[in-house]
N, CA, C and O of each residue as an XYZ file, in Angstrom:
256
protein
N     -29.359    -17.652     20.308
C     -28.397    -16.615     19.999
C     -27.927    -16.793     18.550
O     -27.651    -17.906     18.103
N     -27.844    -15.686     17.841
C     -27.426    -15.734     16.449
C     -25.926    -15.964     16.335
O     -25.171    -15.721     17.276
N     -25.515    -16.433     15.179
C     -24.109    -16.768     14.943
C     -23.195    -15.557     15.149
O     -22.131    -15.680     15.754
N     -23.607    -14.389     14.650
C     -22.788    -13.183     14.819
C     -22.635    -12.833     16.288
O     -21.556    -12.438     16.729
N     -23.709    -12.977     17.042
C     -23.652    -12.682     18.472
C     -22.711    -13.645     19.178
O     -21.944    -13.244     20.053
N     -22.769    -14.910     18.797
C     -21.880    -15.906     19.398
C     -20.420    -15.550     19.108
O     -19.570    -15.582     19.998
N     -20.150    -15.212     17.853
C     -18.786    -14.845     17.482
C     -18.335    -13.581     18.209
O     -17.184    -13.485     18.637
N     -19.225    -12.628     18.345
C     -18.895    -11.397     19.066
C     -18.558    -11.687     20.521
O     -17.608    -11.127     21.070
N     -19.335    -12.558     21.139
C     -19.070    -12.926     22.535
C     -17.734    -13.636     22.681
O     -16.982    -13.366     23.618
N     -17.438    -14.542     21.761
C     -16.157    -15.256     21.797
C     -15.015    -14.265     21.617
O     -14.030    -14.302     22.354
N     -15.150    -13.386     20.643
C     -14.115    -12.385     20.385
C     -13.914    -11.485     21.599
O     -12.780    -11.175     21.964
N     -14.996    -11.072     22.215
C     -14.924    -10.215     23.402
C     -14.177    -10.916     24.533
O     -13.325    -10.314     25.186
N     -14.494    -12.177     24.763
C     -13.828    -12.938     25.827
C     -12.341    -13.114     25.540
O     -11.509    -12.999     26.440
N     -12.015    -13.390     24.292
C     -10.608    -13.534     23.907
C      -9.891    -12.202     24.088
O      -8.763    -12.157     24.579
N     -10.544    -11.130     23.692
C      -9.967     -9.791     23.838
C      -9.636     -9.503     25.305
O      -8.542     -9.034     25.619
N     -10.578     -9.784     26.192
C     -10.349     -9.554     27.617
C      -9.205    -10.413     28.152
O      -8.377     -9.944     28.933
N      -9.169    -11.665     27.726
C      -8.122    -12.585     28.179
C      -6.745    -12.112     27.716
O      -5.793    -12.091     28.496
N      -6.649    -11.737     26.452
C      -5.369    -11.272     25.912
C      -4.936     -9.984     26.600
O      -3.763     -9.825     26.941
N      -5.873     -9.068     26.807
C      -5.556     -7.806     27.473
C      -5.035     -8.071     28.887
O      -4.107     -7.407     29.347
N      -5.627     -9.024     29.555
C      -5.198     -9.365     30.915
C      -3.804    -10.012     30.899
O      -2.956     -9.682     31.728
N      -3.575    -10.923     29.964
C      -2.294    -11.625     29.899
C      -1.149    -10.708     29.465
O      -0.034    -10.821     29.976
N      -1.420     -9.807     28.531
C      -0.362     -8.941     28.009
C      -0.181     -7.675     28.825
O       0.841     -6.999     28.708
N      -1.157     -7.353     29.645
C      -1.047     -6.179     30.515
C      -0.860     -4.892     29.735
O      -1.585     -4.615     28.780
N       0.134     -4.102     30.161
C       0.380     -2.784     29.553
C       0.812     -2.877     28.094
O       0.634     -1.922     27.338
N       1.367     -3.991     27.695
C       1.818     -4.143     26.304
C       0.646     -4.270     25.339
O       0.823     -4.092     24.133
N      -0.537     -4.571     25.842
C      -1.682     -4.795     24.969
C      -2.153     -3.519     24.277
O      -2.530     -3.566     23.106
N      -2.140     -2.379     24.973
C      -2.638     -1.130     24.378
C      -1.905     -0.753     23.102
O      -2.567     -0.469     22.103
N      -0.568     -0.733     23.076
C       0.111     -0.408     21.812
C      -0.185     -1.423     20.703
O      -0.288     -1.056     19.532
N      -0.319     -2.687     21.072
C      -0.638     -3.719     20.081
C      -2.018     -3.446     19.487
O      -2.197     -3.475     18.269
N      -2.973     -3.184     20.345
C      -4.338     -2.928     19.878
C      -4.410     -1.648     19.049
O      -5.106     -1.609     18.034
N      -3.709     -0.619     19.463
C      -3.711      0.636     18.711
C      -3.115      0.432     17.320
O      -3.621      0.973     16.337
N      -2.056     -0.336     17.243
C      -1.436     -0.623     15.947
C      -2.382     -1.413     15.059
O      -2.506     -1.130     13.867
N      -3.042     -2.390     15.633
C      -3.999     -3.206     14.881
C      -5.147     -2.339     14.372
O      -5.541     -2.444     13.210
N      -5.676     -1.493     15.233
C      -6.782     -0.621     14.838
C      -6.365      0.343     13.732
O      -7.127      0.597     12.799
N      -5.160      0.873     13.841
C      -4.656      1.793     12.823
C      -4.587      1.103     11.463
O      -4.957      1.683     10.442
N      -4.114     -0.134     11.462
C      -4.020     -0.906     10.222
C      -5.405     -1.149      9.632
O      -5.613     -1.000      8.428
N      -6.337     -1.520     10.480
C      -7.705     -1.784     10.023
C      -8.329     -0.515      9.448
O      -8.949     -0.558      8.386
N      -8.170      0.611     10.140
C      -8.749      1.867      9.663
C      -8.156      2.289      8.329
O      -8.871      2.796      7.465
N      -6.844      2.083      8.151
C      -6.214      2.425      6.877
C      -6.791      1.584      5.742
O      -7.068      2.099      4.659
N      -6.972      0.284      5.997
C      -7.539     -0.591      4.969
C      -8.973     -0.186      4.647
O      -9.360     -0.150      3.479
N      -9.758      0.115      5.669
C     -11.138      0.542      5.443
C     -11.192      1.854      4.675
O     -12.003      2.017      3.764
N     -10.327      2.785      5.046
C     -10.293      4.072      4.352
C      -9.974      3.874      2.874
O     -10.577      4.516      2.015
N      -9.043      2.999      2.584
C      -8.682      2.712      1.196
C      -9.866      2.092      0.451
O     -10.156      2.469     -0.685
N     -10.541      1.149      1.088
C     -11.710      0.517      0.458
C     -12.800      1.544      0.173
O     -13.416      1.512     -0.892
N     -13.044      2.458      1.116
C     -14.064      3.476      0.916
C     -13.687      4.424     -0.223
O     -14.553      4.854     -0.985
N     -12.405      4.748     -0.341
C     -11.958      5.601     -1.448
C     -12.203      4.915     -2.783
O     -12.639      5.553     -3.741
N     -11.926      3.622     -2.848
C     -12.162      2.861     -4.078
C     -13.650      2.853     -4.411
O     -14.035      3.102     -5.553
N     -14.486      2.566     -3.415
C     -15.938      2.543     -3.645
C     -16.460      3.920     -4.052
O     -17.326      4.027     -4.920
N     -15.931      4.970     -3.425
C     -16.361      6.324     -3.766
C     -16.008      6.650     -5.210
O     -16.803      7.261     -5.925
N     -14.815      6.245     -5.641
C     -14.413      6.466     -7.025
C     -15.315      5.730     -7.996
O     -15.713      6.283     -9.021
N     -15.639      4.492     -7.680
C     -16.533      3.709     -8.539
C     -17.917      4.340     -8.596
O     -18.535      4.401     -9.659
N     -18.401      4.807     -7.455
C     -19.724      5.435     -7.398
C     -19.752      6.721     -8.215
O     -20.717      6.978     -8.935
N     -18.704      7.527     -8.110
C     -18.630      8.767     -8.896
C     -18.609      8.452    -10.390
O     -19.290      9.103    -11.183
N     -17.823      7.449    -10.761
C     -17.735      7.062    -12.172
C     -19.097      6.587    -12.682
O     -19.517      6.958    -13.778
N     -19.777      5.775    -11.892
C     -21.096      5.272    -12.266
C     -22.099      6.421    -12.371
O     -22.897      6.464    -13.307
N     -22.062      7.336    -11.429
C     -22.973      8.483    -11.441
C     -22.720      9.338    -12.679
O     -23.661      9.761    -13.350
N     -21.444      9.593    -12.980
C     -21.113     10.391    -14.162
C     -21.566      9.699    -15.443
O     -22.084     10.354    -16.347
N     -21.383      8.414    -15.531
C     -21.791      7.650    -16.707
C     -23.297      7.726    -16.905
O     -23.766      7.941    -18.022
N     -24.055      7.552    -15.832
C     -25.507      7.596    -15.920
C     -26.000      9.004    -16.227
O     -26.993      9.166    -16.936
N     -25.323     10.023    -15.708
C     -25.706     11.399    -15.958
C     -25.489     11.725    -17.448
O     -26.317     12.385    -18.076
N     -24.377     11.256    -17.990
C     -24.073     11.519    -19.407
C     -25.091     10.805    -20.315
O     -25.479     11.345    -21.351
N     -25.518      9.610    -19.934
C     -26.489      8.864    -20.751
C     -27.858      9.516    -20.741
O     -28.590      9.422    -21.726
N     -28.221     10.177    -19.645
C     -29.545     10.761    -19.546
C     -29.643     12.114    -20.248
O     -30.735     12.666    -20.385
N     -28.529     12.636    -20.684
C     -28.552     13.954    -21.380
C     -29.029     13.833    -22.791
O     -29.106     14.833    -23.505
């Protein structure tokens, strides 16, 4: 088994255990965590998109 698969399995087991221990309180916690992660990812993608546009514009101007 590859390292990523091992980590995924461990994470999955921990997730199930925490969900079981926290019961109904787990859903709001998980939703909040996911929202935070998505916001960070969205910000990173916006930064990368800006860099890509700048690079594309620079290369387009050089080829003229």
